[in-house]
C-alpha positions as a printed NumPy array, in Angstrom:
array([[  3.247, -14.831, -25.252],
       [  1.822, -13.958, -28.774],
       [ -1.097, -11.878, -29.892],
       [ -2.506, -14.817, -33.189],
       [ -2.185, -12.384, -37.171],
       [ -5.334, -13.294, -38.41 ],
       [ -8.853, -14.899, -37.514],
       [ -9.102, -18.369, -35.296],
       [-10.921, -22.034, -36.256],
       [-14.157, -21.963, -34.484],
       [-14.063, -23.186, -30.182],
       [-16.598, -25.262, -28.015],
       [-17.658, -20.512, -27.384],
       [-21.055, -19.495, -28.486],
       [-20.042, -17.082, -30.988],
       [-22.551, -14.613, -29.188],
       [-20.385, -14.349, -26.088],
       [-19.902, -10.682, -25.162],
       [-17.907,  -9.56 , -21.821],
       [-16.218,  -6.594, -23.051],
       [-18.603,  -4.552, -20.769],
       [-17.405,  -5.944, -17.874],
       [-14.268,  -5.251, -19.016],
       [-15.569,  -1.001, -19.448],
       [-17.06 ,  -2.009, -16.398],
       [-14.656,  -3.317, -14.178],
       [-12.211,  -0.568, -15.522],
       [-14.569,   2.569, -14.747],
       [-15.548,   1.966, -11.139],
       [-11.908,   1.517,  -9.722],
       [-10.822,   4.989, -11.874],
       [-13.504,   6.274,  -9.965],
       [-12.867,   4.24 ,  -6.612],
       [ -9.289,   5.401,  -6.829],
       [-10.116,   8.984,  -7.642],
       [-12.27 ,   9.856,  -4.662],
       [ -9.269,   7.848,  -2.314],
       [ -6.347,  10.369,  -3.831],
       [ -9.132,  13.232,  -3.184],
       [ -9.541,  12.23 ,   0.136],
       [ -6.301,  12.68 ,   0.773],
       [ -5.837,  15.778,  -1.131],
       [ -8.545,  16.902,   1.421],
       [ -6.534,  15.264,   4.368],
       [ -3.772,  16.626,   4.   ],
       [ -4.683,  20.066,   3.188],
       [ -7.858,  20.869,   5.568],
       [ -7.379,  18.473,   8.214],
       [ -2.978,  17.804,   8.752],
       [ -2.596,  21.404,   6.835],
       [  0.843,  19.35 ,   4.695],
       [  0.965,  18.05 ,   1.869],
       [  4.241,  16.704,   0.761],
       [  5.987,  14.765,  -1.727],
       [  4.582,  11.641,  -1.359],
       [  0.708,  13.108,  -2.041],
       [  1.805,  14.205,  -4.762],
       [  3.629,  10.831,  -6.687],
       [  0.142,   9.681,  -5.36 ],
       [ -1.483,  12.333,  -7.82 ],
       [  0.536,  11.025, -10.062],
       [ -0.696,   7.391,  -9.716],
       [ -3.675,   8.988, -10.427],
       [ -3.579,  10.322, -13.861],
       [ -0.747,   7.633, -14.763],
       [ -3.894,   5.773, -14.371],
       [ -6.695,   7.871, -16.518],
       [ -3.463,   6.422, -18.852],
       [ -4.21 ,   2.263, -17.809],
       [ -8.163,   2.974, -17.734],
       [ -8.468,   4.73 , -20.917],
       [ -5.961,   1.431, -22.303],
       [ -8.33 ,  -1.177, -21.425],
       [-11.349,   0.087, -22.15 ],
       [ -9.476,   0.66 , -25.742],
       [ -8.641,  -3.06 , -25.88 ],
       [-12.206,  -4.058, -25.055],
       [-13.091,  -1.723, -27.692],
       [-10.98 ,  -3.283, -29.865],
       [-12.81 ,  -7.505, -28.936],
       [-11.238,  -7.929, -25.9  ],
       [-14.275, -10.014, -23.769],
       [-14.538, -11.324, -27.393],
       [-14.284, -15.159, -29.092],
       [-11.023, -14.958, -30.825],
       [-12.668, -16.483, -34.135],
       [-15.888, -13.412, -34.855],
       [-12.845, -10.996, -34.84 ],
       [-11.726,  -9.235, -37.849],
       [ -7.928,  -8.316, -39.055],
       [ -8.153,  -5.446, -37.439],
       [ -8.873,  -6.595, -33.806],
       [ -5.26 ,  -8.338, -34.274],
       [ -2.915,  -4.34 , -34.836],
       [ -5.885,  -3.052, -32.021],
       [ -5.407,  -5.852, -29.115],
       [ -1.641,  -5.525, -29.129],
       [ -0.863,  -1.678, -29.473],
       [ -3.783,  -1.041, -27.006],
       [ -2.395,  -4.064, -24.122],
       [  1.219,  -2.529, -25.041],
       [ -0.314,   0.787, -24.377],
       [ -1.834,   0.089, -21.051],
       [  1.011,  -1.863, -19.645],
       [  3.49 ,   1.795, -20.179],
       [  0.58 ,   3.091, -17.624],
       [  0.291,   0.459, -15.445],
       [  3.414,   0.278, -15.399],
       [  4.451,   2.998, -13.914],
       [  1.323,   4.539, -11.814],
       [  2.016,   1.041, -10.022],
       [  5.278,   2.452,  -9.465],
       [  4.563,   6.243,  -8.158],
       [  2.505,   4.174,  -5.401],
       [  5.414,   2.672,  -4.117],
       [  7.905,   5.486,  -4.779],
       [  4.624,   7.926,  -2.323],
       [  5.133,   5.026,   0.055],
       [  8.291,   5.245,   0.045],
       [  8.508,   8.618,   0.21 ],
       [  6.584,   8.531,   2.906],
       [  8.849,   6.061,   5.132],
       [ 12.321,   7.983,   5.209],
       [ 10.035,  10.98 ,   5.751],
       [  7.748,  10.091,   9.137],
       [ 10.089,   6.273,  10.718],
       [ 12.419,   7.043,  13.276],
       [ 13.477,   3.366,  13.568],
       [ 17.624,   3.555,  12.231],
       [ 17.123,   0.048,  10.234],
       [ 13.132,   0.922,   8.71 ],
       [ 14.724,   4.708,   7.258],
       [ 17.542,   2.48 ,   5.116],
       [ 15.572,  -0.473,   4.104],
       [ 13.081,   2.181,   2.501],
       [ 16.004,   3.821,   0.697],
       [ 17.22 ,   0.743,  -0.455],
       [ 14.021,  -0.387,  -1.468],
       [ 13.395,   2.975,  -3.064],
       [ 16.415,   2.757,  -5.137],
       [ 15.84 ,  -0.515,  -6.134],
       [ 12.151,   0.639,  -7.621],
       [ 13.392,   3.226,  -9.826],
       [ 16.451,   1.676, -10.828],
       [ 13.999,  -2.294, -12.558],
       [ 11.309,   0.763, -13.266],
       [ 13.496,   2.538, -15.707],
       [ 14.338,  -0.813, -17.047],
       [ 11.517,  -1.782, -17.801],
       [  9.574,   1.342, -18.483],
       [ 13.162,   0.631, -21.46 ],
       [ 11.849,  -2.958, -22.03 ],
       [  8.153,  -2.401, -23.177],
       [  9.59 ,   0.667, -25.441],
       [ 11.772,  -2.514, -26.947],
       [  9.694,  -5.75 , -27.263],
       [ 10.311,  -4.954, -30.963],
       [ 11.978,  -3.09 , -33.119],
       [ 10.864,  -1.727, -34.936],
       [  7.821,  -1.264, -32.331],
       [  5.31 ,  -2.032, -34.71 ],
       [  6.094,  -5.275, -35.239],
       [  4.453,  -5.745, -31.465],
       [  0.866,  -4.887, -33.392],
       [  1.508,  -5.675, -36.567],
       [  3.946,  -8.941, -37.581],
       [  4.092,  -8.136, -40.921],
       [  6.478,  -5.205, -40.652],
       [ 10.041,  -6.662, -41.255],
       [ 12.017,  -6.831, -37.827],
       [ 12.575,  -8.617, -35.001],
       [ 10.748,  -9.029, -31.18 ],
       [ 12.26 , -10.161, -27.701],
       [  9.855, -11.439, -26.224],
       [ 11.483, -13.424, -24.148],
       [  8.661, -15.222, -21.449],
       [ 12.304, -14.788, -18.863],
       [ 12.671, -11.781, -18.593],
       [  8.696, -11.166, -17.793],
       [  8.839, -13.312, -15.142],
       [ 12.138, -11.151, -13.671],
       [ 10.41 ,  -8.29 , -13.867],
       [  6.811,  -9.916, -12.308],
       [  9.234, -11.087, -10.016],
       [ 10.662,  -7.934,  -8.509],
       [  7.704,  -6.002,  -7.954],
       [  5.705,  -9.2  ,  -6.017],
       [  9.124,  -8.914,  -3.98 ],
       [  9.453,  -5.288,  -3.057],
       [  5.671,  -5.033,  -3.301],
       [  5.518,  -7.089,  -0.065],
       [  8.487,  -5.692,   1.459],
       [  6.766,  -2.916,   1.297],
       [  4.424,  -3.348,   3.638],
       [  6.188,  -5.106,   5.755],
       [  9.005,  -2.56 ,   5.685],
       [  6.388,  -0.489,   9.113],
       [  4.749,  -4.037,  11.006],
       [  6.917,  -3.98 ,  14.028],
       [  6.796,  -0.229,  14.483],
       [  3.446,  -1.003,  14.36 ],
       [  3.069,  -3.219,  17.161],
       [  5.633,  -1.606,  18.917],
       [  4.521,   1.751,  18.814],
       [  2.341,   3.317,  21.81 ],
       [ -0.934,   3.257,  20.701],
       [ -4.347,   2.629,  21.509],
       [ -5.67 ,  -1.016,  20.412],
       [ -7.8  ,   0.318,  17.678],
       [ -5.108,   2.712,  16.109],
       [ -2.888,  -0.279,  15.835],
       [ -5.228,  -2.45 ,  14.137],
       [ -6.449,  -0.079,  12.169],
       [ -2.938,   0.568,  10.219],
       [ -2.369,  -3.49 ,  10.636],
       [ -5.61 ,  -3.573,   8.202],
       [ -3.766,  -1.301,   6.295],
       [ -0.547,  -2.684,   5.649],
       [ -2.908,  -6.167,   5.154],
       [ -5.01 ,  -4.767,   1.991],
       [ -1.259,  -3.934,   1.032],
       [ -1.064,  -7.545,   0.873],
       [ -4.305,  -8.272,  -1.285],
       [ -2.262,  -6.532,  -4.035],
       [  0.69 ,  -8.827,  -3.539],
       [ -1.694, -12.361,  -3.126],
       [ -3.449, -10.113,  -6.534],
       [  0.059, -10.321,  -8.614],
       [  1.078, -13.196,  -7.774],
       [ -2.663, -14.821,  -8.865],
       [ -1.783, -12.585, -12.174],
       [  1.713, -15.241, -12.97 ],
       [  0.066, -18.159, -12.882],
       [ -2.9  , -17.575, -14.884],
       [ -0.245, -15.612, -17.271],
       [  2.156, -18.429, -17.365],
       [ -1.196, -21.544, -17.897],
       [ -2.535, -19.276, -20.722],
       [  0.343, -18.225, -22.086],
       [ -0.471, -20.175, -25.813],
       [ -3.667, -19.591, -25.185],
       [ -5.725, -20.221, -28.522],
       [ -8.118, -17.548, -28.46 ],
       [ -6.776, -14.473, -25.944],
       [ -9.351, -11.79 , -26.316],
       [-11.6  , -14.293, -24.418],
       [ -9.087, -15.48 , -21.76 ],
       [ -7.554, -13.082, -20.793],
       [-10.133, -10.776, -20.225],
       [-10.464, -11.513, -16.001],
       [ -6.508, -10.968, -15.555],
       [ -6.789,  -8.053, -17.602],
       [-10.079,  -7.124, -15.331],
       [ -7.538,  -7.766, -12.373],
       [ -4.82 ,  -5.888, -13.192],
       [ -7.288,  -3.171, -13.121],
       [ -8.423,  -4.052, -10.057],
       [ -4.803,  -4.421,  -8.61 ],
       [ -4.32 ,  -0.917,  -9.442],
       [ -7.215,   0.4  ,  -7.675],
       [ -6.349,  -1.046,  -4.776],
       [ -2.543,  -0.323,  -5.001],
       [ -3.723,   3.745,  -5.347],
       [ -6.653,   3.351,  -2.239],
       [ -4.19 ,   1.425,   0.244],
       [ -1.455,   3.81 ,  -0.763],
       [ -3.618,   6.75 ,   0.4  ],
       [ -5.781,   5.252,   3.403],
       [ -2.072,   4.935,   5.029],
       [ -3.063,   8.856,   5.539],
       [ -6.368,   9.247,   6.368],
       [ -7.264,   9.027,  10.088],
       [ -8.143,  12.178,  10.157],
       [-10.62 ,  12.214,   8.136],
       [-12.144,   8.956,   9.716],
       [-11.967,  10.347,  12.552],
       [-13.238,  13.828,  11.375],
       [-16.092,  11.423,   9.67 ],
       [-16.912,   9.335,  13.178],
       [-17.509,  12.767,  15.255],
       [-20.06 ,  13.534,  12.799],
       [-22.206,  10.981,  12.643],
       [-21.795,  10.653,  16.06 ],
       [-23.055,  14.25 ,  16.539],
       [-26.047,  14.321,  13.683],
       [-27.451,  10.731,  14.841],
       [-26.81 ,  13.136,  18.287],
       [-29.075,  15.558,  16.658],
       [-32.007,  12.658,  15.516],
       [-32.347,  11.891,  18.657],
       [-33.475,  14.932,  19.757],
       [-30.645,  15.834,  22.17 ],
       [-31.528,  19.732,  20.407],
       [-28.275,  22.686,  20.469],
       [-24.603,  21.829,  21.125],
       [-23.616,  18.999,  23.099],
       [-21.648,  20.689,  26.052],
       [-19.432,  17.835,  26.286],
       [-18.992,  16.744,  22.622],
       [-17.745,  20.414,  21.646],
       [-14.695,  21.147,  24.345],
       [-13.686,  17.266,  23.306],
       [-13.832,  18.68 ,  20.008],
       [-11.833,  21.66 ,  20.72 ],
       [ -9.543,  19.686,  22.817],
       [ -8.782,  17.218,  19.904],
       [ -8.319,  20.128,  17.636],
       [ -6.116,  22.237,  19.627],
       [ -4.037,  19.055,  21.303],
       [ -4.681,  15.498,  19.687],
       [ -4.666,  15.624,  16.165],
       [ -5.543,  12.348,  14.828],
       [ -2.281,  10.313,  14.356],
       [ -1.478,   8.696,  11.649],
       [  1.158,   8.282,   9.848],
       [  2.079,  11.377,   8.2  ],
       [  0.634,  13.329,  10.103],
       [  1.765,  16.928,  12.081],
       [ -0.598,  18.465,  14.41 ],
       [ -1.287,  21.305,  14.697],
       [ -0.577,  22.546,  17.834],
       [  2.905,  21.781,  16.96 ],
       [  4.371,  25.272,  17.365],
       [  2.676,  24.978,  21.36 ],
       [  4.24 ,  21.673,  22.045],
       [  8.08 ,  22.393,  21.492],
       [  8.215,  24.324,  24.823],
       [  5.971,  22.591,  26.476],
       [  7.244,  22.085,  30.122],
       [  8.215,  18.391,  31.396],
       [  8.632,  17.757,  35.198],
       [  8.97 ,  21.796,  35.58 ],
       [ 11.34 ,  22.632,  32.717],
       [ 11.321,  23.243,  29.416],
       [ 12.242,  20.172,  26.362],
       [ 15.401,  21.038,  24.465],
       [ 15.854,  19.893,  22.121],
       [ 17.729,  16.769,  23.141],
       [ 15.277,  15.898,  25.532],
       [ 12.87 ,  15.479,  22.351],
       [ 15.029,  13.43 ,  20.394],
       [ 15.516,  10.786,  23.503],
       [ 12.021,  10.567,  24.005],
       [ 12.251,   9.426,  19.838],
       [ 10.758,  13.237,  18.279],
       [ 12.534,  14.368,  15.253],
       [ 10.868,  17.707,  14.599],
       [ 12.943,  17.508,  11.409],
       [  9.968,  15.106,  10.249],
       [  6.687,  14.248,  10.49 ],
       [  5.843,  11.736,  12.704],
       [  3.585,   8.933,  12.444],
       [  2.065,   8.715,  15.076],
       [  4.098,  11.975,  16.516],
       [  0.429,  13.515,  18.226],
       [  1.228,  10.432,  19.983],
       [  4.127,  10.66 ,  21.105],
       [  3.944,  14.461,  22.261],
       [  0.633,  13.241,  24.269],
       [  3.26 ,  10.725,  25.452],
       [  5.314,  13.758,  26.318],
       [  3.285,  16.218,  28.21 ],
       [  2.083,  13.999,  30.801],
       [  4.555,  11.229,  30.898],
       [  4.17 ,   7.798,  32.166],
       [  6.861,   4.917,  33.932],
       [  8.755,   3.874,  31.539],
       [  6.532,   4.956,  28.81 ],
       [  9.846,   7.641,  27.639],
       [ 12.063,   5.109,  25.466],
       [ 15.589,   6.248,  24.623],
       [ 16.699,   6.65 ,  20.448],
       [ 18.922,   4.261,  21.401],
       [ 17.085,   1.236,  22.651],
       [ 13.67 ,   1.893,  19.535],
       [ 16.272,   1.539,  16.586],
       [ 17.271,  -1.681,  18.   ],
       [ 12.684,  -2.132,  18.041]])
């Protein structure tokens, strides 16, 4: 992929064609959605779950880096991305590749933070040994290849300025095989990240609706993989485009959507408590609007009970009533650490389904309590 060094012969398009507003609107809207998702995540973790962990800070880092990616995308539009190449001035053929390089740096690292956030969450909350080992391995792969990609992006040309100003002395290393290899690693790790928890979710001893919602979040992750695959196809088809400032608009927009979806998906995994709180608020308002008046004793009782015992389970959730369950009696005696381990509950981990596991301990039914060893074989 090489940027033209000057104005090109007129093509078949209209000189007045202008998709720059589309590029800018897509970038701004996607960033706003991403910011709302991260804000909702921190509200959930701070005020509902009352636990903020390392993975939350990596999600915030992904959003901060997305600011740079969004700014770079807008810079590309200002430099002429969305117009036909033959109507652009000479300065556009320097500013566009410079803005593209700038965007790539922030885009790559923002995606990397999303992946690290999810994998740190898996490592902290999953009790299945195979899932934790897979998460550790993937975390190492993600960190290594993102470091390599970062270094590779900074050494595309020596000196770097030659990337956007071909007239300078030096040389460039623009090998498409290296680019496709990095994109292939990106897609593969995405796919594996969202594949790891699926067997765990399927075997969860929780309601069907909880399973469906969690599976929906991970399917959204596979949508991110689909976007990445389509980007590879489009880049391959347009690799030697003679009108890159126009032809690459769709790729730029889908790249923006991919980053936005990645951040949103990273946040949705831990936002079940907020969804439940919102659902209860809507139901309460609906009852009042129908003239029920006053408070609903049943609803109040249910809400109080939930806040004490049944804080809605989701990935990364630790119920607020954790301390009182440490001394919970099971069959007339207090559970010790060994018995909790045999029930698949690890006090050192905020298991995604920890609240559900606690309820199972409090109200055991035949065949519901599994040993840690049997679960690791699932």
